[in-house]
Backbone of each chain as ProteinMPNN parsed JSONL, in Angstrom:
{"seq_chain_A": "MDEFEPKIVAFLCNWCAYAGADLAGVSRMQYPANVRSVRVMCSGRVDPAFIVQAFRDGVDGALVAG", "coords_chain_A": {"N_chain_A": [[144.822, -48.663, 151.194], [145.06, -51.168, 151.988], [147.271, -52.703, 151.526], [150.113, -54.09, 153.11], [152.178, -52.064, 155.051], [155.435, -52.008, 155.693], [157.42, -51.443, 158.634], [160.44, -49.935, 158.784], [163.69, -49.709, 160.062], [166.328, -47.506, 159.51], [169.751, -47.329, 159.526], [171.838, -44.794, 158.98], [174.844, -43.618, 157.595], [176.413, -40.658, 158.536], [177.985, -39.26, 156.701], [177.767, -40.456, 154.222], [175.328, -42.133, 153.306], [173.316, -40.697, 154.65], [173.645, -38.117, 153.781], [173.16, -38.664, 151.157], [170.479, -39.337, 151.307], [169.487, -36.919, 152.045], [170.055, -35.382, 149.815], [168.438, -36.696, 148.017], [166.031, -35.902, 149.005], [166.158, -33.104, 148.654], [166.361, -32.931, 145.893], [163.878, -33.731, 145.245], [163.139, -36.491, 144.887], [161.222, -39.467, 144.602], [160.65, -41.765, 147.132], [159.97, -44.776, 149.08], [158.05, -44.234, 152.042], [158.554, -45.732, 154.239], [160.782, -45.976, 155.779], [162.458, -45.28, 158.84], [164.746, -43.059, 159.799], [167.931, -43.344, 161.35], [170.52, -41.425, 162.28], [173.906, -42.042, 162.154], [177.343, -41.613, 163.079], [179.081, -43.11, 161.621], [178.835, -46.027, 159.63], [180.069, -48.125, 160.78], [179.611, -47.803, 163.38], [177.326, -49.077, 163.987], [176.039, -51.608, 165.856], [175.569, -55.149, 165.913], [173.837, -55.738, 167.957], [172.138, -53.541, 168.104], [170.475, -53.95, 165.971], [169.192, -56.377, 166.526], [167.885, -55.538, 168.81], [166.192, -53.599, 167.7], [164.482, -55.206, 166.184], [163.289, -56.601, 168.246], [161.898, -54.565, 169.383], [159.942, -54.209, 167.61], [160.169, -53.544, 164.784], [159.774, -54.245, 161.253], [161.738, -54.611, 159.468], [165.256, -53.963, 158.74], [167.763, -51.605, 157.763], [171.028, -51.012, 156.837], [173.071, -48.5, 155.828], [175.955, -47.213, 154.337]], "CA_chain_A": [[145.507, -48.84, 152.489], [145.005, -52.58, 152.337], [148.586, -53.314, 151.448], [150.915, -54.006, 154.335], [153.275, -51.1, 155.006], [156.4, -52.41, 156.713], [158.142, -50.42, 159.379], [161.853, -50.271, 158.607], [164.62, -48.774, 160.685], [167.501, -47.351, 158.648], [170.923, -46.711, 160.143], [172.517, -44.124, 157.874], [176.1, -42.952, 157.914], [176.292, -39.189, 158.428], [178.752, -38.712, 155.581], [177.432, -41.049, 152.931], [173.923, -42.403, 153.014], [172.436, -39.661, 155.183], [173.767, -37.017, 152.823], [172.471, -39.148, 149.964], [169.046, -39.219, 151.581], [169.237, -35.481, 152.065], [170.077, -34.958, 148.419], [167.228, -37.255, 147.415], [164.938, -35.039, 149.451], [166.312, -31.789, 148.043], [166.049, -33.025, 144.469], [162.477, -34.186, 145.184], [162.97, -37.832, 144.33], [160.22, -40.215, 145.356], [161.036, -43.082, 147.656], [158.983, -45.217, 150.06], [158.096, -43.523, 153.324], [158.532, -46.733, 155.311], [161.992, -46.001, 156.603], [162.684, -44.31, 159.913], [166.211, -42.952, 159.774], [168.75, -43.073, 162.527], [171.807, -40.947, 161.754], [175.076, -42.43, 162.948], [178.528, -40.929, 162.548], [179.749, -44.045, 160.723], [178.06, -47.28, 159.689], [180.799, -49.016, 161.673], [179.093, -47.593, 164.732], [176.143, -49.914, 164.176], [176.338, -52.87, 166.512], [174.508, -56.118, 165.648], [172.872, -55.688, 169.061], [171.131, -52.514, 167.781], [169.535, -54.512, 165.005], [168.361, -57.335, 167.253], [167.046, -54.727, 169.689], [165.161, -52.971, 166.868], [163.482, -56.227, 165.866], [162.541, -56.894, 169.476], [161.006, -53.428, 169.635], [158.797, -54.258, 166.715], [160.264, -53.165, 163.377], [159.626, -55.389, 160.363], [162.958, -54.782, 158.712], [166.315, -53.025, 159.083], [168.635, -51.255, 156.656], [172.246, -50.313, 157.225], [173.686, -47.941, 154.628], [177.124, -46.419, 154.655]], "C_chain_A": [[145.547, -50.311, 152.9], [146.376, -53.212, 152.378], [149.373, -53.071, 152.731], [152.07, -53.033, 154.152], [154.289, -51.447, 156.084], [157.053, -51.217, 157.397], [159.62, -50.808, 159.333], [162.723, -49.23, 159.296], [165.872, -48.712, 159.811], [168.617, -46.661, 159.425], [171.746, -46.108, 159.013], [173.773, -43.415, 158.359], [175.967, -41.453, 157.624], [176.879, -38.662, 157.126], [178.333, -39.271, 154.229], [175.931, -41.135, 152.734], [172.988, -41.301, 153.507], [172.452, -38.452, 154.252], [173.07, -37.386, 151.528], [170.97, -39.0, 150.112], [168.624, -37.759, 151.536], [169.117, -34.955, 150.633], [168.823, -35.465, 147.699], [166.026, -36.389, 147.779], [164.974, -33.711, 148.736], [165.947, -31.84, 146.564], [164.672, -33.659, 144.227], [162.311, -35.525, 144.498], [161.975, -38.563, 145.209], [160.844, -41.506, 145.877], [160.081, -43.464, 148.778], [159.16, -44.525, 151.414], [158.143, -44.488, 154.498], [159.731, -46.669, 156.233], [161.981, -44.9, 157.664], [164.199, -44.231, 160.059], [166.807, -42.732, 161.15], [170.104, -42.65, 161.978], [172.917, -41.362, 162.706], [176.303, -41.789, 162.298], [179.314, -41.801, 161.583], [178.954, -45.338, 160.779], [178.78, -48.338, 160.521], [180.34, -48.888, 163.117], [177.931, -48.545, 165.033], [176.55, -51.286, 164.709], [175.229, -53.861, 166.147], [173.423, -56.103, 166.733], [171.782, -54.649, 168.806], [170.032, -53.128, 166.915], [168.593, -55.507, 165.691], [167.379, -56.579, 168.16], [165.888, -54.102, 168.901], [164.065, -53.977, 166.531], [162.643, -56.557, 167.089], [161.549, -55.788, 169.783], [159.931, -53.294, 168.574], [158.944, -53.722, 165.305], [160.13, -54.442, 162.522], [160.891, -55.642, 159.573], [163.986, -53.74, 159.14], [167.197, -52.793, 157.865], [169.861, -50.544, 157.23], [172.892, -49.809, 155.949], [174.829, -47.018, 155.0], [177.635, -45.671, 153.438]], "O_chain_A": [[145.998, -50.659, 153.991], [146.628, -54.133, 153.154], [149.306, -52.004, 153.341], [152.85, -53.159, 153.209], [154.038, -51.21, 157.266], [157.211, -50.143, 156.816], [160.0, -51.886, 159.791], [162.521, -48.026, 159.135], [166.412, -49.747, 159.42], [168.445, -45.547, 159.919], [172.29, -46.835, 158.182], [173.774, -42.719, 159.374], [175.46, -41.056, 156.574], [176.341, -37.734, 156.522], [178.527, -38.621, 153.201], [175.338, -40.29, 152.063], [171.984, -41.002, 152.86], [171.417, -37.846, 153.974], [172.463, -36.538, 150.875], [170.274, -38.595, 149.18], [167.545, -37.419, 151.051], [168.208, -34.195, 150.299], [168.229, -34.759, 146.884], [165.126, -36.173, 146.967], [163.945, -33.231, 148.26], [165.312, -30.926, 146.039], [164.363, -34.07, 143.109], [161.451, -35.686, 143.632], [161.89, -38.312, 146.411], [161.489, -42.24, 145.129], [159.446, -42.592, 149.372], [160.28, -44.27, 151.858], [157.813, -44.116, 155.625], [159.715, -47.229, 157.329], [161.561, -43.769, 157.421], [164.852, -45.217, 160.402], [166.249, -42.027, 161.991], [170.766, -43.426, 161.288], [172.874, -41.073, 163.901], [176.291, -41.465, 161.111], [180.125, -41.294, 160.808], [178.452, -45.716, 161.838], [178.176, -49.332, 160.923], [180.633, -49.735, 163.96], [177.599, -48.784, 166.194], [177.312, -52.017, 164.075], [174.064, -53.47, 166.074], [172.259, -56.408, 166.474], [170.64, -54.83, 169.228], [168.843, -52.866, 167.097], [167.381, -55.492, 165.478], [166.205, -56.934, 168.261], [164.75, -54.076, 169.37], [162.877, -53.658, 166.583], [161.434, -56.767, 166.985], [160.494, -56.03, 170.369], [159.107, -52.381, 168.625], [157.929, -53.459, 164.66], [160.344, -55.555, 163.001], [161.106, -56.743, 159.066], [163.653, -52.763, 159.81], [167.358, -53.684, 157.031], [169.739, -49.598, 158.008], [173.228, -50.605, 155.072], [174.693, -46.154, 155.867], [178.625, -44.946, 153.529]]}, "seq_chain_B": "MTQQLLELTGIGGDRLHVDWVSSAEAKRFTEIVTEATEAVRKRGPLDVSKYDLQLRAAEMVVKGEVMRWLVGKQHKITSAGDVYGRPWKEEKLQQVLDDALLREYQKSLIYLAIKSGTTSVRQVAEQTEIEVLRVSYLLADLEQKKLVEFTGMEESIPVFAAL", "coords_chain_B": {"N_chain_B": [[177.024, -61.97, 159.156], [175.175, -61.235, 161.086], [172.931, -61.396, 159.523], [172.879, -64.108, 159.029], [172.388, -65.008, 161.587], [169.857, -63.962, 162.051], [168.504, -65.493, 160.272], [168.718, -67.964, 161.527], [167.15, -67.495, 163.789], [164.718, -67.531, 162.679], [163.269, -65.367, 161.787], [164.146, -64.432, 159.433], [166.784, -63.721, 157.242], [166.698, -61.852, 155.208], [165.382, -59.664, 156.123], [167.088, -57.845, 156.981], [169.008, -55.386, 155.493], [172.071, -54.514, 154.032], [174.021, -51.991, 152.718], [175.951, -49.841, 150.473], [176.198, -46.389, 149.921], [177.095, -43.377, 148.294], [177.438, -39.877, 149.136], [176.64, -38.413, 146.991], [174.968, -39.93, 145.556], [171.97, -39.821, 145.199], [169.967, -41.048, 143.766], [170.623, -43.73, 143.798], [170.296, -44.183, 146.471], [167.501, -43.964, 146.78], [166.797, -46.167, 145.291], [167.844, -48.279, 146.795], [166.402, -48.07, 149.166], [163.835, -48.56, 148.203], [164.126, -51.163, 147.279], [164.751, -52.545, 149.672], [162.419, -52.086, 151.108], [160.54, -53.396, 149.522], [161.425, -56.063, 149.74], [161.021, -56.566, 152.448], [158.331, -56.135, 152.607], [157.387, -58.268, 151.153], [157.994, -60.316, 152.868], [156.158, -59.924, 154.854], [154.263, -58.837, 157.82], [155.994, -58.723, 160.957], [155.625, -60.79, 163.673], [156.493, -60.192, 166.71], [156.098, -61.356, 169.219], [156.024, -64.067, 168.82], [158.621, -64.727, 168.385], [160.053, -64.212, 170.637], [161.716, -65.671, 172.51], [163.697, -66.584, 170.723], [164.782, -64.183, 169.724], [165.773, -63.04, 172.024], [167.75, -64.859, 172.6], [169.38, -64.434, 170.378], [170.229, -61.878, 170.916], [171.786, -62.343, 173.171], [173.855, -63.725, 171.946], [175.046, -61.839, 170.144], [175.893, -59.983, 171.959], [177.571, -61.409, 173.462], [180.872, -62.622, 174.364], [182.205, -64.515, 172.789], [181.531, -64.577, 169.944], [182.188, -61.955, 169.363], [184.938, -61.8, 169.853], [185.872, -63.655, 167.962], [185.031, -62.535, 165.489], [186.341, -60.127, 165.633], [188.994, -60.913, 165.491], [189.154, -61.931, 163.032], [190.272, -60.709, 160.636], [192.982, -60.517, 161.3], [193.712, -63.19, 161.717], [193.334, -64.309, 159.179], [195.117, -62.87, 157.659], [197.697, -62.007, 158.939], [198.044, -64.246, 160.513], [197.494, -66.907, 162.985], [198.072, -67.428, 166.571], [200.236, -69.096, 166.285], [201.429, -68.184, 164.104], [200.381, -69.039, 161.721], [198.711, -68.344, 158.82], [195.196, -68.406, 158.157], [192.969, -69.978, 155.83], [190.337, -68.149, 154.264], [187.866, -69.518, 153.933], [188.065, -71.627, 155.684], [188.158, -70.413, 158.174], [185.715, -69.184, 158.074], [184.056, -71.38, 158.22], [184.56, -72.173, 160.834], [183.551, -69.94, 162.147], [180.834, -70.098, 161.416], [180.092, -72.514, 162.659], [180.55, -71.815, 165.323], [178.728, -69.771, 165.635], [176.249, -71.09, 165.377], [176.449, -72.834, 167.545], [176.711, -71.083, 169.743], [174.295, -69.752, 169.553], [172.42, -71.82, 169.944], [173.14, -72.599, 172.497], [172.493, -70.314, 173.963], [169.751, -70.303, 173.598], [169.022, -72.654, 174.976], [169.877, -72.018, 177.529], [168.194, -69.829, 178.131], [165.743, -71.102, 177.989], [165.873, -72.87, 180.136], [166.136, -71.035, 182.163], [163.67, -69.848, 182.057], [162.129, -71.688, 183.283], [161.867, -74.276, 182.338], [162.872, -77.575, 182.884], [163.77, -80.277, 182.401], [165.813, -82.217, 180.12], [164.482, -83.236, 177.918], [162.189, -81.624, 177.753], [163.372, -79.135, 177.298], [164.52, -79.627, 174.821], [162.221, -79.927, 173.316], [161.045, -77.383, 173.524], [162.989, -75.693, 172.411], [163.399, -76.798, 169.98], [165.644, -78.32, 169.337], [167.733, -81.16, 168.824], [167.599, -83.874, 171.217], [170.013, -85.133, 171.935], [171.945, -83.278, 171.146], [171.209, -81.188, 172.819], [171.906, -82.212, 175.369], [174.624, -82.407, 175.035], [175.374, -79.717, 174.68], [174.528, -78.765, 177.088], [176.383, -79.784, 178.857], [178.504, -78.183, 178.241], [177.497, -75.671, 179.013], [177.265, -76.155, 181.696], [179.881, -76.363, 182.477], [180.711, -73.762, 182.117], [179.47, -72.638, 184.195], [176.858, -71.759, 183.986], [174.531, -73.176, 184.003], [173.117, -75.623, 186.259], [173.29, -78.915, 187.457], [170.739, -80.273, 189.197], [169.804, -82.605, 190.315], [167.933, -85.754, 190.401], [164.65, -86.289, 189.233], [162.186, -88.491, 189.508], [163.724, -90.283, 187.983], [164.518, -88.547, 185.94], [166.87, -86.304, 184.74], [167.396, -83.112, 186.226], [167.719, -79.642, 185.624], [168.975, -76.382, 186.539], [169.062, -72.854, 186.008], [171.786, -70.656, 186.619]], "CA_chain_B": [[176.86, -62.812, 160.346], [173.891, -60.889, 161.699], [171.888, -61.939, 158.652], [172.857, -65.547, 159.29], [171.782, -65.187, 162.899], [168.427, -63.695, 161.891], [167.978, -66.681, 159.593], [168.617, -68.994, 162.563], [166.027, -67.218, 164.701], [163.486, -67.814, 161.966], [162.583, -64.174, 161.285], [164.581, -64.286, 158.035], [167.949, -62.853, 157.046], [166.456, -60.773, 154.24], [164.766, -58.507, 156.785], [168.176, -56.887, 157.19], [169.736, -55.021, 154.278], [173.275, -53.731, 154.249], [174.479, -51.501, 151.421], [176.791, -48.648, 150.498], [175.786, -45.292, 149.03], [177.874, -42.171, 148.556], [176.573, -38.726, 149.41], [176.177, -37.82, 145.742], [174.12, -40.884, 144.843], [170.604, -39.774, 145.718], [169.133, -42.002, 143.034], [170.947, -45.043, 144.317], [169.683, -44.28, 147.792], [166.071, -44.266, 146.635], [166.697, -47.549, 144.802], [168.112, -49.204, 147.897], [165.269, -48.01, 150.092], [162.709, -49.234, 147.551], [164.449, -52.591, 147.26], [164.627, -53.063, 151.038], [161.0, -52.041, 151.48], [159.833, -54.466, 148.799], [161.826, -57.358, 150.298], [160.382, -56.732, 153.759], [156.893, -56.219, 152.354], [157.13, -59.637, 150.719], [158.086, -61.142, 154.076], [154.962, -59.724, 155.678], [154.513, -58.251, 159.137], [156.734, -59.573, 161.9], [154.977, -60.917, 164.977], [157.642, -60.367, 167.622], [155.784, -62.188, 170.389], [156.309, -65.458, 168.458], [160.062, -64.943, 168.327], [160.664, -63.587, 171.81], [162.835, -66.496, 173.003], [164.74, -66.613, 169.694], [165.457, -62.894, 169.625], [166.573, -62.828, 173.236], [168.948, -65.693, 172.425], [170.226, -63.75, 169.399], [170.824, -60.74, 171.602], [172.867, -62.891, 173.999], [174.97, -64.099, 171.063], [175.769, -60.671, 169.628], [176.51, -59.253, 173.054], [178.508, -62.326, 174.115], [182.264, -62.377, 173.976], [182.751, -65.503, 171.848], [181.425, -64.114, 168.557], [182.884, -60.674, 169.23], [186.37, -62.099, 169.731], [186.136, -64.334, 166.687], [184.892, -61.598, 164.374], [187.387, -59.124, 165.798], [190.301, -61.488, 165.124], [189.033, -62.506, 161.686], [191.226, -60.164, 159.671], [194.343, -60.842, 161.72], [193.944, -64.619, 161.528], [193.427, -64.649, 157.754], [196.247, -62.206, 156.987], [198.968, -62.162, 159.651], [198.136, -65.589, 161.073], [197.047, -67.117, 164.371], [199.164, -67.293, 167.554], [201.389, -69.875, 165.852], [201.92, -67.564, 162.881], [199.85, -69.687, 160.515], [197.515, -67.669, 158.292], [194.118, -69.337, 157.832], [192.179, -69.698, 154.626], [189.061, -67.49, 154.575], [186.755, -70.48, 154.014], [188.232, -72.459, 156.878], [187.76, -69.589, 159.31], [184.275, -68.981, 157.937], [183.438, -72.603, 158.739], [184.666, -72.093, 162.294], [182.61, -68.896, 162.569], [179.474, -70.631, 161.26], [179.865, -73.5, 163.718], [180.499, -71.108, 166.594], [177.476, -69.015, 165.673], [175.164, -72.031, 165.66], [176.632, -73.36, 168.901], [176.402, -70.014, 170.694], [172.859, -69.479, 169.484], [171.683, -72.916, 170.579], [173.427, -72.554, 173.933], [171.701, -69.227, 174.539], [168.356, -70.76, 173.614], [168.874, -73.637, 176.045], [170.018, -71.293, 178.79], [166.982, -69.042, 178.363], [164.637, -72.033, 178.233], [166.002, -73.359, 181.515], [165.882, -69.897, 183.04], [162.232, -69.557, 182.082], [161.446, -72.672, 184.113], [161.897, -75.628, 181.779], [163.951, -78.185, 183.644], [164.35, -81.524, 181.896], [166.449, -82.139, 178.81], [163.48, -83.505, 176.896], [161.338, -80.429, 177.616], [164.193, -78.092, 176.667], [164.637, -79.99, 173.409], [160.933, -79.654, 172.688], [160.813, -75.94, 173.472], [163.945, -75.005, 171.556], [163.45, -77.536, 168.711], [166.993, -78.839, 169.1], [167.761, -82.583, 169.158], [167.876, -84.186, 172.621], [171.436, -85.449, 172.088], [172.653, -81.998, 171.014], [170.915, -80.418, 174.031], [172.707, -82.678, 176.497], [176.013, -82.068, 174.705], [175.561, -78.29, 174.947], [174.326, -78.556, 178.528], [177.664, -80.06, 179.509], [179.275, -76.963, 177.996], [176.924, -74.608, 179.852], [177.559, -76.502, 183.075], [181.292, -76.039, 182.694], [180.796, -72.297, 182.184], [178.726, -72.283, 185.406], [175.623, -71.047, 183.629], [173.441, -74.011, 184.503], [173.557, -76.534, 187.296], [172.536, -80.171, 187.571], [170.235, -80.206, 190.572], [169.412, -83.908, 190.826], [167.013, -86.533, 189.568], [163.246, -86.322, 189.634], [161.584, -89.66, 188.842], [164.759, -90.73, 187.027], [164.766, -87.566, 184.877], [167.794, -85.294, 185.263], [166.801, -81.783, 186.314], [168.718, -78.573, 185.579], [168.535, -75.034, 186.918], [169.953, -71.796, 185.524], [172.399, -69.921, 187.725]], "C_chain_B": [[175.537, -62.524, 161.02], [172.738, -61.422, 160.857], [171.728, -63.436, 158.878], [172.12, -65.831, 160.589], [170.274, -64.962, 162.811], [167.743, -64.859, 161.177], [167.765, -67.791, 160.616], [167.414, -68.763, 163.471], [164.691, -67.483, 164.015], [162.779, -66.573, 161.462], [163.03, -63.85, 159.857], [165.692, -63.279, 157.852], [167.675, -61.69, 156.11], [165.649, -59.614, 154.838], [165.817, -57.435, 157.079], [168.893, -56.636, 155.869], [170.952, -54.197, 154.647], [173.773, -53.282, 152.877], [175.28, -50.217, 151.562], [176.333, -47.616, 149.472], [176.712, -44.112, 149.32], [176.919, -40.991, 148.66], [176.003, -38.123, 148.127], [175.168, -38.713, 145.033], [172.7, -40.927, 145.402], [169.729, -40.831, 145.061], [169.341, -43.409, 143.567], [170.313, -45.249, 145.686], [168.21, -44.654, 147.685], [165.871, -45.699, 146.154], [166.852, -48.546, 145.939], [166.944, -49.248, 148.872], [164.068, -48.746, 149.501], [162.901, -50.743, 147.598], [164.236, -53.227, 148.638], [163.156, -53.122, 151.449], [160.229, -53.178, 150.811], [160.139, -55.83, 149.394], [161.112, -57.608, 151.62], [158.869, -56.873, 153.581], [156.505, -57.646, 151.955], [157.119, -60.594, 151.906], [156.84, -61.039, 154.95], [155.297, -59.168, 157.047], [155.21, -59.251, 160.055], [155.996, -59.582, 163.239], [156.058, -61.235, 166.009], [157.349, -61.324, 168.755], [156.108, -63.66, 170.113], [157.792, -65.763, 168.567], [160.79, -64.399, 169.55], [161.889, -64.348, 172.307], [164.011, -66.451, 172.025], [165.506, -65.297, 169.638], [166.276, -62.588, 170.871], [167.86, -63.644, 173.165], [169.92, -65.008, 171.462], [170.943, -62.559, 170.046], [171.988, -61.2, 172.485], [174.1, -63.198, 173.15], [175.754, -62.858, 170.628], [176.412, -59.85, 170.729], [177.577, -60.098, 173.75], [179.92, -62.166, 173.583], [182.779, -63.318, 172.884], [182.719, -64.997, 170.413], [182.192, -62.812, 168.353], [184.394, -60.871, 169.066], [186.677, -62.671, 168.359], [186.078, -63.377, 165.517], [186.003, -60.544, 164.429], [188.749, -59.603, 165.344], [190.321, -61.969, 163.676], [190.112, -62.015, 160.717], [192.658, -60.577, 160.007], [194.666, -62.307, 161.421], [194.094, -64.977, 160.053], [194.594, -63.954, 157.062], [197.568, -62.465, 157.704], [199.143, -63.561, 160.228], [197.697, -65.668, 162.514], [198.237, -67.007, 165.322], [200.401, -68.107, 167.194], [201.959, -69.333, 164.548], [201.429, -68.208, 161.606], [198.639, -68.917, 160.011], [196.46, -68.707, 157.895], [193.489, -68.958, 156.511], [190.844, -69.105, 155.057], [187.939, -68.511, 154.83], [186.828, -71.297, 155.297], [187.773, -71.677, 158.107], [186.252, -69.344, 159.273], [183.522, -70.173, 158.495], [183.428, -72.58, 160.264], [183.661, -71.083, 162.835], [181.169, -69.401, 162.514], [179.139, -71.6, 162.384], [179.687, -72.811, 165.06], [179.177, -70.365, 166.739], [176.305, -69.926, 166.037], [175.234, -72.512, 167.106], [176.231, -72.318, 169.94], [174.907, -69.729, 170.738], [172.069, -70.559, 170.202], [171.906, -72.926, 172.086], [172.589, -71.475, 174.618], [170.237, -69.62, 174.636], [168.114, -71.689, 174.796], [168.92, -72.94, 177.401], [168.737, -70.537, 179.126], [165.777, -69.939, 178.653], [164.673, -72.525, 179.668], [165.68, -72.236, 182.493], [164.382, -69.592, 183.151], [161.44, -70.659, 182.791], [161.356, -74.071, 183.555], [163.086, -76.346, 182.408], [164.556, -79.424, 183.006], [164.85, -81.349, 180.466], [165.407, -82.294, 177.702], [162.584, -82.273, 176.652], [162.085, -79.299, 176.921], [164.287, -78.344, 175.172], [163.353, -79.656, 172.662], [160.733, -78.149, 172.49], [161.722, -75.235, 172.47], [164.056, -75.631, 170.169], [164.879, -77.919, 168.334], [166.955, -80.32, 169.513], [168.169, -82.822, 170.605], [169.377, -84.399, 172.856], [172.281, -84.17, 172.08], [172.436, -81.154, 172.276], [171.8, -80.885, 175.178], [174.187, -82.366, 176.289], [176.296, -80.603, 175.049], [175.367, -77.964, 176.427], [175.622, -78.78, 179.296], [178.565, -78.828, 179.406], [178.821, -75.833, 178.924], [177.242, -74.853, 181.327], [178.985, -76.098, 183.449], [181.494, -74.533, 182.866], [180.046, -71.762, 183.396], [177.492, -71.428, 185.1], [174.391, -71.844, 184.037], [174.017, -75.01, 185.506], [172.664, -77.77, 187.279], [172.05, -80.269, 189.0], [169.763, -81.54, 191.118], [168.422, -84.598, 189.916], [165.601, -86.398, 190.129], [162.58, -87.419, 188.844], [162.463, -90.114, 187.681], [164.913, -89.813, 185.805], [165.741, -86.53, 185.427], [167.191, -83.886, 185.175], [167.899, -80.725, 186.359], [168.129, -77.246, 186.032], [169.536, -74.023, 186.389], [170.512, -71.032, 186.708], [172.359, -68.427, 187.443]], "O_chain_B": [[174.849, -63.439, 161.475], [171.709, -61.844, 161.385], [170.617, -63.965, 158.915], [171.33, -66.771, 160.679], [169.501, -65.693, 163.429], [166.58, -65.173, 161.431], [166.748, -68.483, 160.578], [166.74, -69.711, 163.875], [163.663, -67.639, 164.674], [161.771, -66.696, 160.766], [162.369, -63.083, 159.155], [165.567, -62.122, 158.254], [168.336, -60.654, 156.196], [165.278, -58.685, 154.121], [165.493, -56.286, 157.38], [169.333, -57.576, 155.208], [170.872, -53.289, 155.475], [173.929, -54.104, 151.974], [175.292, -49.586, 152.619], [176.112, -47.937, 148.304], [177.072, -43.877, 150.473], [175.742, -41.095, 148.316], [175.003, -37.407, 148.165], [174.577, -38.313, 144.03], [172.278, -41.92, 145.995], [168.867, -41.432, 145.701], [168.395, -44.172, 143.763], [169.853, -46.342, 146.017], [167.726, -45.536, 148.394], [164.914, -46.368, 146.544], [166.106, -49.521, 146.042], [166.547, -50.314, 149.343], [163.367, -49.468, 150.209], [161.98, -51.498, 147.909], [163.631, -54.292, 148.762], [162.711, -54.092, 152.062], [159.39, -53.832, 151.429], [159.245, -56.663, 149.544], [160.654, -58.719, 151.886], [158.211, -57.624, 154.302], [155.46, -58.161, 152.352], [156.345, -61.55, 151.947], [156.514, -61.964, 155.694], [156.468, -59.039, 157.404], [155.03, -60.463, 159.935], [155.773, -58.539, 163.854], [156.479, -62.381, 166.162], [158.245, -62.033, 169.214], [156.425, -64.414, 171.032], [158.185, -66.904, 168.811], [161.996, -64.155, 169.506], [162.958, -63.769, 172.504], [165.164, -66.303, 172.43], [166.732, -65.291, 169.518], [167.333, -61.961, 170.796], [168.92, -63.195, 173.603], [171.129, -64.999, 171.693], [172.106, -62.281, 169.755], [173.031, -60.55, 172.548], [175.234, -62.966, 173.569], [176.98, -62.829, 170.731], [177.361, -59.106, 170.481], [178.383, -59.583, 174.525], [180.132, -61.64, 172.49], [183.69, -62.96, 172.137], [183.745, -64.984, 169.734], [182.777, -62.591, 167.292], [185.039, -60.205, 168.256], [187.61, -62.239, 167.682], [186.954, -63.388, 164.652], [186.532, -60.128, 163.398], [189.568, -58.815, 164.869], [191.365, -62.362, 163.157], [190.78, -62.815, 160.061], [193.44, -60.937, 159.127], [195.751, -62.627, 160.934], [194.89, -65.85, 159.706], [195.024, -64.39, 155.994], [198.467, -63.08, 157.132], [200.272, -64.017, 160.412], [197.542, -64.651, 163.19], [199.303, -66.541, 164.92], [201.487, -67.857, 167.718], [202.854, -69.934, 163.954], [201.977, -67.966, 160.531], [197.629, -68.843, 160.711], [196.795, -69.763, 157.359], [193.47, -67.792, 156.118], [190.282, -69.497, 156.08], [187.176, -68.396, 155.789], [185.811, -71.617, 155.913], [187.084, -72.215, 158.973], [185.595, -69.301, 160.314], [182.493, -70.022, 159.154], [182.43, -72.918, 160.901], [183.003, -71.327, 163.846], [180.383, -69.17, 163.432], [178.067, -71.534, 162.985], [178.802, -73.162, 165.841], [178.582, -70.331, 167.816], [175.48, -69.59, 166.886], [174.22, -72.588, 167.8], [175.51, -72.619, 170.892], [174.329, -69.498, 171.8], [171.159, -70.261, 170.977], [170.993, -73.22, 172.859], [172.046, -71.687, 175.703], [169.563, -69.315, 175.62], [167.134, -71.54, 175.527], [168.123, -73.224, 178.294], [168.251, -70.591, 180.255], [164.907, -69.592, 179.451], [163.643, -72.593, 180.339], [165.035, -72.454, 183.519], [163.897, -69.142, 184.189], [160.216, -70.574, 182.89], [160.829, -74.968, 184.213], [164.185, -75.794, 182.464], [165.772, -79.6, 183.07], [164.397, -80.483, 179.718], [165.438, -81.589, 176.693], [162.268, -81.93, 175.513], [161.532, -78.596, 176.076], [164.156, -77.428, 174.36], [163.383, -79.169, 171.532], [160.306, -77.703, 171.425], [161.302, -74.312, 171.773], [164.716, -75.084, 169.286], [165.27, -77.85, 167.169], [166.234, -80.689, 170.44], [168.977, -82.078, 171.162], [169.939, -83.915, 173.839], [173.196, -84.001, 172.886], [173.357, -80.488, 172.748], [172.384, -80.063, 175.885], [174.913, -82.094, 177.245], [177.33, -80.286, 175.637], [175.956, -77.02, 176.952], [175.924, -78.068, 180.254], [179.285, -78.48, 180.342], [179.635, -75.139, 179.534], [177.457, -73.92, 182.101], [179.261, -75.585, 184.533], [182.331, -74.089, 183.651], [179.993, -70.549, 183.601], [177.14, -70.514, 185.844], [173.35, -71.28, 184.372], [175.229, -75.213, 185.587], [171.448, -77.679, 187.109], [172.859, -80.341, 189.925], [169.357, -81.613, 192.278], [168.104, -84.12, 188.826], [165.394, -86.396, 191.342], [162.421, -87.298, 187.629], [161.997, -90.3, 186.557], [165.385, -90.252, 184.756], [165.477, -85.933, 186.47], [166.562, -83.526, 184.181], [168.899, -80.896, 187.057], [166.924, -77.02, 185.917], [170.733, -74.306, 186.328], [169.807, -70.785, 187.686], [172.829, -67.633, 188.258]]}, "name": "protein", "num_of_chains": 2, "seq": "MDEFEPKIVAFLCNWCAYAGADLAGVSRMQYPANVRSVRVMCSGRVDPAFIVQAFRDGVDGALVAGMTQQLLELTGIGGDRLHVDWVSSAEAKRFTEIVTEATEAVRKRGPLDVSKYDLQLRAAEMVVKGEVMRWLVGKQHKITSAGDVYGRPWKEEKLQQVLDDALLREYQKSLIYLAIKSGTTSVRQVAEQTEIEVLRVSYLLADLEQKKLVEFTGMEESIPVFAAL"}
């Protein structure tokens, strides 16, 4: 537990990346548990202000996937 | 642009990852998440309290109208052309965007510094780590926009207040 575990917010498009994440879960693929997903209807919905706000609220990193 | 802005604030542009995955690419998704996690892990934990002023300035920039207009018009200006019907080269517009981003960011920093109680140009320059000459140049801009006000001299030092 010594290694630093970053907190990452992930904005995932409902139709692409979120479904991809879902499939990854269903097919039992392993991936880091550091991401906290936020489902958006389109990655175009993500405003740069969301990202700055997330950093201000204390995340270590952000991921936008569409 | 947001990555560039994060670089300016000092927290590092590689803390933000942007990528595309289709719904059938579960493997690719896991790869992207792993990659992003590793990059952020390398950066180490983020101490937000150190970057409070910088992040608030960044928020002002992304919520401000200048960058939003410029980015919104980007495609039109490079394809159909500007108001005179002249299409711009991508690189030329990118240069304009970069300059505007830096200017807007520094202006927001100066504004927030003055608002937090720093009054003289020299102190603002020290707090924001921007050159004194650049600070006074941007202050003139802020004054014109009625964001700050010149309130007089104190022991021959010009004093400013945020409106």
